[in-house]
C-alpha positions as CSV (number, residue, x, y, z in Angstrom):
1,M,61.2,159.4,-9.3
2,I,63.9,157.0,-8.3
3,K,67.2,158.1,-9.7
4,A,69.7,155.8,-7.7
5,V,69.9,152.5,-5.9
6,L,72.4,152.3,-3.1
7,W,73.7,148.8,-2.1
8,D,75.2,147.3,1.0
9,N,78.1,145.0,0.2
10,D,78.8,142.2,2.7
11,G,76.2,139.5,2.7
12,L,74.3,141.2,-0.1
13,L,76.6,141.6,-3.1
14,V,79.3,139.1,-1.9
15,D,79.1,136.1,0.4
16,S,81.7,137.6,2.7
17,E,79.5,137.5,5.9
18,A,79.4,133.7,5.8
19,L,83.2,133.5,5.4
20,F,83.7,135.9,8.3
21,F,81.4,134.1,10.5
22,D,82.9,130.7,9.7
23,L,86.4,132.0,10.5
24,T,85.2,133.6,13.7
25,R,83.4,130.4,14.8
26,R,86.5,128.4,14.1
27,F,88.8,130.7,16.1
28,F,86.3,130.9,18.9
29,A,86.0,127.1,19.1
30,D,89.8,126.8,19.4
31,A,89.5,129.0,22.5
32,G,86.7,126.8,23.9
33,L,83.8,129.2,22.9
34,E,80.6,128.1,21.2
35,L,79.3,130.6,18.7
36,T,76.0,130.0,17.0
37,E,74.6,131.5,13.8
38,E,71.6,132.9,15.8
39,Y,73.8,134.7,18.3
40,W,76.1,136.1,15.6
41,G,73.2,137.2,13.4
42,V,71.4,139.1,16.2
43,D,74.3,140.6,18.2
44,Y,77.0,141.2,15.6
45,L,75.1,141.7,12.4
46,G,71.9,143.1,14.0
47,N,73.0,145.0,17.1
48,A,76.5,146.0,15.9
49,K,78.5,144.5,18.7
50,H,82.2,144.0,18.1
51,S,83.8,140.6,18.0
52,F,85.8,141.5,21.0
53,E,82.7,142.3,23.0
54,I,81.1,139.0,21.9
55,A,84.2,137.1,23.0
56,L,84.0,138.6,26.4
57,E,80.3,137.9,26.7
58,L,81.1,134.2,25.9
59,G,83.6,134.1,28.8
60,L,87.0,134.8,27.2
61,A,89.4,137.0,29.2
62,P,90.4,140.3,27.6
63,E,94.1,139.4,27.4
64,L,93.1,136.3,25.4
65,A,90.4,137.9,23.3
66,R,92.6,140.6,21.8
67,P,95.2,138.3,20.1
68,L,92.4,135.9,19.1
69,I,90.6,138.6,17.2
70,E,93.8,139.9,15.6
71,R,94.6,136.4,14.3
72,R,91.0,136.0,13.0
73,N,91.3,139.4,11.3
74,Q,94.5,138.4,9.6
75,A,93.0,135.1,8.5
76,F,90.1,136.9,7.0
77,I,92.3,139.2,5.0
78,E,94.2,136.3,3.6
79,R,91.0,134.5,2.7
80,I,89.5,137.5,0.7
81,R,92.7,137.7,-1.3
82,R,91.2,134.7,-3.1
83,P,87.9,135.0,-5.0
84,V,84.8,135.6,-2.9
85,A,81.5,134.3,-4.4
86,L,78.8,136.8,-5.4
87,M,75.4,136.3,-3.8
88,P,72.6,134.8,-6.0
89,K,71.5,136.9,-9.0
90,V,73.8,139.8,-8.2
91,L,75.6,140.0,-11.5
92,E,72.5,139.9,-13.7
93,T,70.6,142.3,-11.5
94,I,73.4,144.9,-11.5
95,E,73.8,144.5,-15.2
96,A,70.1,145.0,-15.7
97,L,70.1,148.2,-13.7
98,S,73.3,149.7,-15.1
99,G,72.4,152.6,-17.3
100,Q,68.8,152.6,-16.0
101,V,69.6,154.2,-12.6
102,R,72.7,155.5,-10.8
103,L,74.3,152.9,-8.6
104,G,76.3,153.2,-5.4
105,I,77.7,151.1,-2.6
106,V,77.3,152.1,1.1
107,T,79.3,149.6,3.2
108,G,80.7,149.1,6.7
109,S,83.8,147.6,5.3
110,P,87.0,149.6,4.8
111,R,87.9,150.3,1.2
112,D,90.9,148.0,1.1
113,K,88.8,145.0,2.1
114,L,86.0,145.9,-0.3
115,E,88.5,145.9,-3.2
116,L,90.0,142.6,-2.1
117,M,86.5,141.0,-1.9
118,H,85.7,141.9,-5.4
119,G,89.1,141.1,-6.8
120,D,88.8,140.8,-10.5
121,N,85.0,140.4,-10.8
122,G,84.7,143.9,-12.3
123,L,81.5,144.7,-10.3
124,L,82.9,147.8,-8.6
125,D,83.2,149.5,-12.0
126,R,79.4,149.6,-12.2
127,F,79.1,151.9,-9.1
128,E,79.2,155.7,-9.4
129,V,79.8,156.3,-5.7
130,I,81.2,154.1,-3.0
131,V,81.1,155.0,0.7
132,T,83.2,152.9,3.0
133,D,83.9,152.7,6.7
134,D,87.0,154.8,6.2
135,E,85.0,157.8,5.0
136,V,82.5,158.2,7.9
137,K,82.7,159.1,11.5
138,N,79.5,157.3,12.4
139,P,78.9,153.9,10.8
140,K,75.6,152.2,10.4
141,P,73.0,152.2,12.0
142,H,73.7,156.0,12.0
143,P,72.4,157.7,8.8
144,E,75.8,159.3,8.0
145,P,76.9,156.7,5.4
146,Y,73.7,157.1,3.4
147,L,73.6,160.9,3.8
148,Q,77.1,161.0,2.5
149,A,76.2,159.0,-0.6
150,L,73.2,161.2,-1.2
151,G,75.4,164.2,-1.1
152,S,77.9,162.7,-3.5
153,L,75.1,162.0,-6.0
154,G,73.4,165.3,-5.4
155,I,70.0,163.7,-4.9
156,E,67.2,163.7,-2.3
157,P,66.3,160.7,-0.1
158,E,63.0,160.2,-1.9
159,E,64.9,159.9,-5.2
160,C,66.8,156.9,-3.9
161,L,66.3,153.2,-3.0
162,A,68.5,151.3,-0.6
163,V,69.1,147.6,-0.5
164,E,70.3,145.9,2.7
165,D,70.6,142.5,4.3
166,S,70.4,143.4,8.0
167,R,68.4,145.4,10.5
168,R,71.5,147.6,11.2
169,G,71.6,148.6,7.5
170,L,67.9,149.1,7.3
171,D,67.9,151.4,10.3
172,S,70.7,153.5,8.7
173,A,68.8,153.9,5.5
174,H,65.5,154.6,7.3
175,A,67.2,157.3,9.4
176,A,68.4,158.9,6.3
177,G,64.9,159.0,4.9
178,I,65.5,156.4,2.2
179,A,63.1,153.5,1.4
180,C,64.9,150.2,1.9
181,I,64.4,146.8,0.4
182,V,65.9,144.0,2.6
183,V,67.3,140.8,1.1
184,P,68.1,138.7,4.2
185,N,70.9,136.0,4.1
186,A,71.2,132.9,6.2
187,L,72.7,134.8,9.1
188,T,70.3,137.8,9.1
189,R,67.0,136.2,8.3
190,G,65.9,136.0,11.9
191,Q,66.1,139.8,12.4
192,C,63.1,142.2,12.4
193,F,62.5,144.1,9.2
194,D,59.3,145.9,10.0
195,R,60.5,149.2,8.6
196,A,61.5,147.7,5.2
197,H,59.7,148.8,2.0
198,A,59.8,145.2,1.1
199,V,61.6,141.9,1.9
200,E,62.8,139.8,-1.0
201,P,64.5,136.4,-1.3
202,D,67.2,137.6,-3.6
203,V,68.4,140.9,-5.1
204,S,66.5,140.4,-8.4
205,G,63.4,141.5,-6.5
206,V,64.7,145.0,-6.5
207,I,63.9,145.4,-10.2
208,K,60.2,145.0,-9.8
209,H,60.0,147.4,-6.9
210,L,62.0,150.0,-8.8
211,H,59.7,149.7,-11.8
212,A,56.6,150.0,-9.5
213,L,58.0,153.1,-7.8
214,K,58.8,154.7,-11.2
215,Q,55.2,154.0,-12.5
216,S,53.7,155.4,-9.3
217,A,55.8,158.6,-9.7
218,R,54.6,159.0,-13.3
219,R,50.9,158.8,-12.2
220,R,51.2,161.6,-9.7
């Protein structure tokens, strides 16, 4: 029986990944570097490479890359102080699931950025547990973030469903023994999701799979 649904945040609940990529591409372009969506989607969002590493791979000297990344980071913080759009059908899906299953967030973002992204949208109040980058030693694709969420909720992996937008997040959930539904965005849709329980075009698809899993559990 599924008792909880654990959600990634960036690029799944809020459209922050597109904002972050656009800022990065702009700062890289000012330094003479061309950054494509495909490259970013695979190496940064899929393979967990850091921005600094990508800048070096594109030919920027380390002494130029560090201040560039720092300026980009500060620009991103300033941007998320303003409202960040929710991804399609997020609000209605979370409202539909609230009270039906326990909800949690498992994100690679630090807590201060997570709170800035959501601002006054009130969405964070719907989640019983939130695991951020500040609270783990090993980020995704390591299973630790999901294992910590399971421990906080006091449930087993088979009692949980994860929702992610990237291969990195999928691998984290899979390593923790949690079935994962993937909802790719424009930057992650080229990744491989062969381990996913299902791939859906938007988050509302989670509802039908949750109902199907509950019905299957009742028939056993």
